[in-house]
C-alpha positions as CSV (number, residue, x, y, z in Angstrom):
1,X,21.9,134.5,1.8
2,X,22.4,137.7,2.6
3,X,21.9,139.3,-0.9
4,X,18.6,137.4,-1.7
5,X,15.5,139.1,-3.0
6,X,12.8,139.5,-0.5
7,X,10.2,138.1,-2.9
8,X,10.1,134.3,-4.2
9,X,11.7,133.6,-7.4
10,X,12.2,130.4,-9.5
11,X,16.0,131.3,-10.0
12,X,18.0,127.9,-9.0
13,X,21.4,130.4,-8.6
14,X,19.8,132.6,-6.7
15,X,20.3,135.5,-9.9
16,X,24.0,135.0,-9.5
17,X,24.5,134.4,-13.3
18,X,26.8,137.0,-14.8
19,X,25.6,138.3,-18.6
20,X,27.8,136.1,-20.6
21,X,25.9,133.3,-18.9
22,X,22.6,134.5,-19.9
23,X,23.1,135.2,-23.3
24,X,24.5,131.2,-24.0
25,X,20.7,130.2,-24.6
26,X,19.6,133.1,-26.5
27,X,19.3,132.4,-30.6
28,X,22.0,132.9,-32.7
29,X,20.1,133.6,-36.0
30,X,21.7,130.5,-37.8
31,X,19.4,128.7,-39.2
32,X,18.9,125.2,-38.0
33,X,20.2,122.2,-40.0
34,X,18.0,119.9,-41.7
35,X,18.7,116.0,-40.7
36,X,16.7,114.8,-43.4
37,X,19.5,113.7,-45.0
38,X,20.6,111.6,-41.4
39,X,17.1,110.3,-40.9
40,X,17.0,109.0,-44.6
41,X,20.6,107.1,-44.7
42,X,19.6,105.0,-41.1
43,X,16.2,104.3,-42.8
44,X,17.6,102.8,-45.9
45,X,20.4,100.9,-43.4
46,X,17.7,99.6,-41.1
47,X,15.3,98.7,-44.6
48,X,18.7,96.6,-46.0
49,X,19.3,95.0,-42.2
50,X,15.9,93.9,-42.5
51,X,16.2,92.8,-45.8
52,X,18.9,90.1,-44.9
53,X,17.9,89.3,-41.6
54,X,14.6,87.9,-43.0
55,X,15.9,84.8,-45.2
56,X,17.4,83.9,-41.3
57,X,13.6,84.5,-40.0
58,X,11.6,81.8,-43.0
59,X,13.4,78.5,-42.9
60,X,11.8,77.3,-46.3
61,X,13.8,77.5,-49.4
62,X,12.4,80.4,-51.4
63,X,13.6,80.3,-55.2
64,X,13.8,83.7,-57.5
65,X,13.5,84.0,-61.0
66,X,14.7,87.3,-62.7
67,X,14.5,85.6,-66.3
68,X,14.2,82.2,-67.7
69,X,17.7,81.4,-67.3
70,X,19.0,83.5,-64.3
71,X,17.6,81.8,-60.9
72,X,18.7,82.2,-57.2
73,X,17.4,81.1,-53.9
74,X,17.3,82.5,-50.5
75,X,19.6,79.9,-48.9
76,X,22.1,79.3,-50.9
77,X,22.3,83.1,-52.6
78,X,21.7,85.4,-49.6
79,X,23.6,88.7,-50.6
80,X,21.4,88.3,-54.2
81,X,18.2,87.6,-51.8
82,X,18.6,90.3,-49.6
83,X,19.1,92.6,-52.1
84,X,16.2,91.4,-54.0
85,X,14.0,91.6,-51.1
86,X,15.6,95.4,-50.6
87,X,14.5,96.4,-53.8
88,X,11.2,94.7,-53.0
89,X,10.3,97.0,-49.8
90,X,11.7,100.2,-51.6
91,X,9.7,100.2,-54.6
92,X,6.4,99.1,-52.2
93,X,7.4,102.2,-50.3
94,X,7.8,104.6,-53.1
95,X,4.4,103.4,-54.2
96,X,2.9,104.2,-51.7
97,X,4.9,107.6,-50.9
98,X,4.1,108.7,-54.8
99,X,0.0,107.7,-54.2
100,X,0.0,109.9,-51.2
101,X,1.8,112.8,-53.4
102,X,-1.0,112.6,-56.2
103,X,-3.9,112.3,-53.8
104,X,-2.7,115.1,-51.8
105,X,-2.4,116.9,-55.0
106,X,-5.9,115.4,-56.7
107,X,-7.5,116.5,-53.0
108,X,-6.2,120.2,-53.1
109,X,-7.5,120.5,-56.7
110,X,-10.9,119.6,-56.0
111,X,-11.8,120.7,-52.9
112,X,-15.2,120.3,-51.4
């Protein structure tokens, strides 16, 4: 390498990159895209899939009554029971998140 520098460099290309190739990794000034919606979508899909898998893992028959006249069980009505489990998990997660938000606001109000 005749055009190599005398001192040791860490460049793997031996400084042969063009100016355009060097500018590829410079920031463009565009804000980074938020992926919160994508993460939320996949979290809902995963919780829904787990809700439908739970009746298959638990072999006993579980009966749920929404009112006195309307009841369904985990073996005959898999779709309704899966939705029931999904909504229960969602309510629990929202309650935990709500408690976190309320606790955070109370903690900011009463700083010790």
